[in-house]
Short mmCIF file of the C-alpha atoms (twelve columns), coordinates in Angstrom:
data_MODEL
# 
_entry.id   MODEL 
# 
loop_
_atom_site.group_PDB 
_atom_site.id 
_atom_site.type_symbol 
_atom_site.label_atom_id 
_atom_site.label_alt_id 
_atom_site.label_comp_id 
_atom_site.label_asym_id 
_atom_site.label_seq_id 
_atom_site.Cartn_x 
_atom_site.Cartn_y 
_atom_site.Cartn_z 
_atom_site.pdbx_PDB_model_num 
ATOM 1   C CA . MET A 1   22.331 4.737   23.720  1 
ATOM 2   C CA . SER A 2   20.776 6.495   20.736  1 
ATOM 3   C CA . LEU A 3   20.554 10.277  20.693  1 
ATOM 4   C CA . THR A 4   18.476 10.355  17.504  1 
ATOM 5   C CA . PRO A 5   14.732 10.797  17.910  1 
ATOM 6   C CA . PRO A 6   12.512 7.796   17.209  1 
ATOM 7   C CA . LEU A 7   10.817 7.623   13.855  1 
ATOM 8   C CA . GLN A 8   7.059  7.808   13.375  1 
ATOM 9   C CA . ILE A 9   4.898  7.160   10.345  1 
ATOM 10  C CA . ASP A 10  1.683  9.013   9.543   1 
ATOM 11  C CA . VAL A 11  -0.489 6.067   8.511   1 
ATOM 12  C CA . GLY A 12  -2.871 8.363   6.633   1 
ATOM 13  C CA . THR A 13  -0.173 9.588   4.267   1 
ATOM 14  C CA . GLY A 14  2.261  6.661   4.546   1 
ATOM 15  C CA . LEU A 15  5.092  9.119   5.185   1 
ATOM 16  C CA . LEU A 16  7.730  9.393   7.880   1 
ATOM 17  C CA . ILE A 17  6.990  12.435  10.014  1 
ATOM 18  C CA . GLY A 18  9.652  15.132  9.698   1 
ATOM 19  C CA . THR A 19  11.561 13.284  6.975   1 
ATOM 20  C CA . PRO A 20  12.230 14.769  3.519   1 
ATOM 21  C CA . TYR A 21  9.868  13.376  0.910   1 
ATOM 22  C CA . ILE A 22  10.836 13.489  -2.759  1 
ATOM 23  C CA . PRO A 23  8.003  11.825  -4.705  1 
ATOM 24  C CA . SER A 24  9.224  9.283   -7.221  1 
ATOM 25  C CA . PRO A 25  7.117  8.752   -10.330 1 
ATOM 26  C CA . ASN A 26  8.118  5.076   -10.135 1 
ATOM 27  C CA . GLN A 27  5.276  3.925   -7.901  1 
ATOM 28  C CA . ASP A 28  1.689  2.806   -8.143  1 
ATOM 29  C CA . PRO A 29  -1.088 1.350   -5.973  1 
ATOM 30  C CA . ARG A 30  -0.560 -2.081  -4.500  1 
ATOM 31  C CA . PRO A 31  -2.848 -4.766  -5.957  1 
ATOM 32  C CA . PRO A 32  -6.204 -5.109  -4.182  1 
ATOM 33  C CA . GLY A 33  -5.906 -7.386  -1.158  1 
ATOM 34  C CA . ALA A 34  -2.092 -7.383  -1.172  1 
ATOM 35  C CA . SER A 35  -0.631 -7.965  2.268   1 
ATOM 36  C CA . LEU A 36  2.262  -5.883  3.571   1 
ATOM 37  C CA . ASP A 37  4.506  -8.470  5.193   1 
ATOM 38  C CA . LEU A 38  8.072  -8.318  3.870   1 
ATOM 39  C CA . VAL A 39  10.924 -5.814  4.156   1 
ATOM 40  C CA . VAL A 40  13.696 -5.884  1.562   1 
ATOM 41  C CA . ILE A 41  17.077 -4.287  2.318   1 
ATOM 42  C CA . HIS A 42  19.067 -3.006  -0.642  1 
ATOM 43  C CA . GLY A 43  22.406 -1.295  -1.104  1 
ATOM 44  C CA . ILE A 44  23.019 1.446   -3.656  1 
ATOM 45  C CA . SER A 45  25.565 4.114   -4.533  1 
ATOM 46  C CA . LEU A 46  25.925 6.036   -7.760  1 
ATOM 47  C CA . PRO A 47  28.377 5.711   -9.298  1 
ATOM 48  C CA . PRO A 48  29.133 2.465   -7.443  1 
ATOM 49  C CA . GLY A 49  31.270 3.151   -4.374  1 
ATOM 50  C CA . ASP A 50  30.780 6.928   -4.576  1 
ATOM 51  C CA . TYR A 51  29.002 8.373   -1.538  1 
ATOM 52  C CA . GLY A 52  27.481 11.677  -0.555  1 
ATOM 53  C CA . GLY A 53  26.163 12.939  -3.859  1 
ATOM 54  C CA . THR A 54  22.617 13.314  -5.124  1 
ATOM 55  C CA . TRP A 55  22.738 10.809  -7.969  1 
ATOM 56  C CA . VAL A 56  20.537 8.248   -6.194  1 
ATOM 57  C CA . GLU A 57  17.847 10.878  -5.731  1 
ATOM 58  C CA . ALA A 58  18.161 11.739  -9.427  1 
ATOM 59  C CA . PHE A 59  17.907 8.044   -10.345 1 
ATOM 60  C CA . PHE A 60  14.742 7.514   -8.293  1 
ATOM 61  C CA . THR A 61  13.111 10.575  -9.904  1 
ATOM 62  C CA . ASN A 62  14.153 9.718   -13.479 1 
ATOM 63  C CA . ASP A 63  16.543 12.690  -13.666 1 
ATOM 64  C CA . LEU A 64  19.874 10.839  -13.891 1 
ATOM 65  C CA . PRO A 65  21.975 12.247  -16.772 1 
ATOM 66  C CA . SER A 66  23.223 9.242   -18.706 1 
ATOM 67  C CA . ASP A 67  26.151 11.189  -20.140 1 
ATOM 68  C CA . HIS A 68  27.615 12.164  -16.751 1 
ATOM 69  C CA . HIS A 69  29.274 8.804   -15.976 1 
ATOM 70  C CA . PRO A 70  29.777 5.596   -18.002 1 
ATOM 71  C CA . PHE A 71  27.883 3.540   -15.395 1 
ATOM 72  C CA . PHE A 72  24.859 5.804   -15.748 1 
ATOM 73  C CA . GLN A 73  24.572 4.746   -19.385 1 
ATOM 74  C CA . SER A 74  24.055 1.136   -18.280 1 
ATOM 75  C CA . ILE A 75  21.037 2.078   -16.140 1 
ATOM 76  C CA . ALA A 76  19.553 4.755   -18.396 1 
ATOM 77  C CA . GLY A 77  15.881 4.132   -18.958 1 
ATOM 78  C CA . LEU A 78  15.383 2.019   -15.834 1 
ATOM 79  C CA . ARG A 79  12.429 3.089   -13.707 1 
ATOM 80  C CA . VAL A 80  13.343 2.334   -10.106 1 
ATOM 81  C CA . SER A 81  12.361 3.606   -6.680  1 
ATOM 82  C CA . ALA A 82  12.387 2.607   -3.032  1 
ATOM 83  C CA . HIS A 83  10.219 3.599   -0.136  1 
ATOM 84  C CA . ALA A 84  13.158 4.994   1.815   1 
ATOM 85  C CA . TYR A 85  16.834 5.750   1.235   1 
ATOM 86  C CA . LEU A 86  19.133 5.735   4.264   1 
ATOM 87  C CA . ARG A 87  22.271 7.815   3.735   1 
ATOM 88  C CA . ARG A 88  25.631 6.928   5.293   1 
ATOM 89  C CA . ASP A 89  25.233 9.775   7.805   1 
ATOM 90  C CA . GLY A 90  21.873 8.400   9.015   1 
ATOM 91  C CA . ARG A 91  19.648 10.823  7.141   1 
ATOM 92  C CA . ILE A 92  16.569 9.280   5.563   1 
ATOM 93  C CA . ILE A 93  14.842 10.424  2.407   1 
ATOM 94  C CA . GLN A 94  11.474 8.968   1.467   1 
ATOM 95  C CA . PHE A 95  10.427 8.482   -2.157  1 
ATOM 96  C CA . VAL A 96  7.234  6.409   -1.966  1 
ATOM 97  C CA . PRO A 97  4.523  6.289   0.727   1 
ATOM 98  C CA . PHE A 98  4.700  2.940   2.506   1 
ATOM 99  C CA . HIS A 99  1.146  1.928   1.587   1 
ATOM 100 C CA . ARG A 100 1.958  2.277   -2.123  1 
ATOM 101 C CA . ARG A 101 4.054  -0.033  -4.309  1 
ATOM 102 C CA . ALA A 102 7.642  1.085   -4.935  1 
ATOM 103 C CA . TRP A 103 9.506  -0.419  -7.866  1 
ATOM 104 C CA . HIS A 104 12.516 -1.748  -5.960  1 
ATOM 105 C CA . ALA A 105 12.615 -5.539  -6.277  1 
ATOM 106 C CA . GLY A 106 12.219 -6.264  -9.987  1 
ATOM 107 C CA . ALA A 107 11.766 -9.920  -10.900 1 
ATOM 108 C CA . SER A 108 11.658 -11.511 -7.467  1 
ATOM 109 C CA . VAL A 109 10.284 -14.359 -5.364  1 
ATOM 110 C CA . TRP A 110 10.004 -14.845 -1.592  1 
ATOM 111 C CA . GLY A 111 9.143  -18.427 -0.710  1 
ATOM 112 C CA . TYR A 112 6.676  -19.319 -3.440  1 
ATOM 113 C CA . ARG A 113 5.302  -15.783 -3.799  1 
ATOM 114 C CA . PRO A 114 6.463  -13.861 -6.877  1 
ATOM 115 C CA . ALA A 115 6.324  -10.100 -7.465  1 
ATOM 116 C CA . CYS A 116 7.738  -8.975  -4.114  1 
ATOM 117 C CA . ASN A 117 7.011  -5.318  -4.886  1 
ATOM 118 C CA . ASP A 118 3.327  -6.113  -4.354  1 
ATOM 119 C CA . TYR A 119 3.704  -6.945  -0.656  1 
ATOM 120 C CA . SER A 120 7.033  -5.505  0.516   1 
ATOM 121 C CA . VAL A 121 8.677  -2.327  1.710   1 
ATOM 122 C CA . GLY A 122 11.985 -1.526  0.011   1 
ATOM 123 C CA . ILE A 123 14.721 0.243   1.975   1 
ATOM 124 C CA . GLU A 124 17.887 1.327   0.185   1 
ATOM 125 C CA . LEU A 125 21.072 1.847   2.190   1 
ATOM 126 C CA . GLU A 126 23.789 4.056   0.746   1 
ATOM 127 C CA . GLY A 127 26.584 1.553   0.248   1 
ATOM 128 C CA . CYS A 128 28.008 -1.171  -1.945  1 
ATOM 129 C CA . ASP A 129 29.137 -4.777  -1.691  1 
ATOM 130 C CA . GLU A 130 32.767 -3.797  -1.050  1 
ATOM 131 C CA . ASP A 131 32.322 -1.528  2.000   1 
ATOM 132 C CA . PRO A 132 30.943 -2.008  5.506   1 
ATOM 133 C CA . TYR A 133 27.897 0.036   6.421   1 
ATOM 134 C CA . GLU A 134 28.071 2.812   9.016   1 
ATOM 135 C CA . ASP A 135 27.043 2.421   12.668  1 
ATOM 136 C CA . VAL A 136 24.372 5.092   12.337  1 
ATOM 137 C CA . GLN A 137 22.829 3.267   9.374   1 
ATOM 138 C CA . TYR A 138 22.171 0.195   11.511  1 
ATOM 139 C CA . GLU A 139 20.728 2.350   14.284  1 
ATOM 140 C CA . ARG A 140 18.400 4.268   11.969  1 
ATOM 141 C CA . LEU A 141 17.423 1.107   10.093  1 
ATOM 142 C CA . ALA A 142 16.401 -0.539  13.379  1 
ATOM 143 C CA . GLN A 143 14.380 2.566   14.233  1 
ATOM 144 C CA . LEU A 144 12.737 2.512   10.821  1 
ATOM 145 C CA . LEU A 145 11.817 -1.159  11.203  1 
ATOM 146 C CA . ALA A 146 10.295 -0.369  14.615  1 
ATOM 147 C CA . ALA A 147 8.294  2.506   13.131  1 
ATOM 148 C CA . LEU A 148 7.048  0.281   10.312  1 
ATOM 149 C CA . GLY A 149 5.946  -2.375  12.801  1 
ATOM 150 C CA . ALA A 150 4.120  0.218   14.897  1 
ATOM 151 C CA . ALA A 151 2.320  1.708   11.894  1 
ATOM 152 C CA . TYR A 152 1.606  -1.540  10.056  1 
ATOM 153 C CA . PRO A 153 1.067  -4.501  12.434  1 
ATOM 154 C CA . THR A 154 1.694  -7.036  9.633   1 
ATOM 155 C CA . LEU A 155 5.280  -5.742  9.487   1 
ATOM 156 C CA . ALA A 156 5.948  -6.069  13.234  1 
ATOM 157 C CA . ASP A 157 7.287  -9.614  12.843  1 
ATOM 158 C CA . ALA A 158 7.754  -9.637  9.086   1 
ATOM 159 C CA . ALA A 159 10.706 -11.238 7.381   1 
ATOM 160 C CA . VAL A 160 13.546 -8.803  6.719   1 
ATOM 161 C CA . VAL A 161 15.631 -9.991  3.788   1 
ATOM 162 C CA . GLY A 162 18.261 -8.785  1.367   1 
ATOM 163 C CA . HIS A 163 17.674 -8.109  -2.291  1 
ATOM 164 C CA . HIS A 164 19.918 -11.091 -2.993  1 
ATOM 165 C CA . ASP A 165 17.477 -13.346 -1.085  1 
ATOM 166 C CA . ILE A 166 14.554 -12.535 -3.387  1 
ATOM 167 C CA . ALA A 167 16.565 -12.303 -6.622  1 
ATOM 168 C CA . PRO A 168 19.407 -14.813 -6.170  1 
ATOM 169 C CA . GLY A 169 21.921 -14.877 -8.981  1 
ATOM 170 C CA . ARG A 170 20.668 -11.532 -10.240 1 
ATOM 171 C CA . LYS A 171 21.343 -9.301  -7.216  1 
ATOM 172 C CA . THR A 172 24.004 -9.320  -4.482  1 
ATOM 173 C CA . ASP A 173 22.970 -6.394  -2.283  1 
ATOM 174 C CA . PRO A 174 23.113 -5.377  0.477   1 
ATOM 175 C CA . GLY A 175 26.359 -7.332  0.178   1 
ATOM 176 C CA . PRO A 176 28.614 -9.515  2.317   1 
ATOM 177 C CA . HIS A 177 29.533 -6.705  4.728   1 
ATOM 178 C CA . PHE A 178 25.961 -6.177  5.885   1 
ATOM 179 C CA . ASP A 179 25.769 -7.398  9.499   1 
ATOM 180 C CA . TRP A 180 22.451 -9.201  9.936   1 
ATOM 181 C CA . VAL A 181 23.248 -10.278 13.509  1 
ATOM 182 C CA . ARG A 182 23.943 -6.696  14.498  1 
ATOM 183 C CA . LEU A 183 20.641 -5.544  13.037  1 
ATOM 184 C CA . SER A 184 18.791 -8.377  14.794  1 
ATOM 185 C CA . ASN A 185 20.346 -7.357  18.108  1 
ATOM 186 C CA . LEU A 186 19.312 -3.734  17.605  1 
ATOM 187 C CA . CYS A 187 15.787 -4.838  16.742  1 
ATOM 188 C CA . GLU A 188 15.722 -7.167  19.766  1 
ATOM 189 C CA . ARG A 189 14.330 -9.985  17.672  1 
ATOM 190 C CA . VAL A 190 15.609 -12.589 15.278  1 
ATOM 191 C CA . LEU A 191 15.231 -11.346 11.733  1 
ATOM 192 C CA . TYR A 192 14.522 -14.052 9.214   1 
ATOM 193 C CA . ARG A 193 17.050 -13.720 6.444   1 
ATOM 194 C CA . GLY A 194 17.446 -16.075 3.546   1 
ATOM 195 C CA . LEU A 195 15.762 -19.303 2.636   1 
# 
């Protein structure tokens, strides 16, 4: 049984109540009439496989020093964000209000609908393709999905997919170790994943 408090979203601000918010400049309004009916799960660590630092926060706020690590040079100049970042210890940091468009998906298609950023919520998990995710990450992710469904009814039964599902061949995250069945069981519903 979970000892962590449930998550709640202030619909007026689009922010998780009691959660650190670091505004990313990499956001903008959603297009008029855009539905909010897809959740995209990502995996990220900077440098890849290195956990616990603050480089992801720096990346999402355009403050990543390209000269600090060779990998950082390959992503210098990218403008990326996510709505929420779920650390390996279960802490969540929010970067974009949920009602606004985060720049997380890039060139992407779900079904026949392109531009997934327009109608999705992007959640980054601290991790990489080579490592399993932590128990607490699944627990907090399930809580976050429940909070999203409570705040935004169109997300209550929305598809929950991986970045690799909407950008096949270009992206592989959240990776082969992500346990979709486990997340479905925690959410007490079948999550649609993949086409």
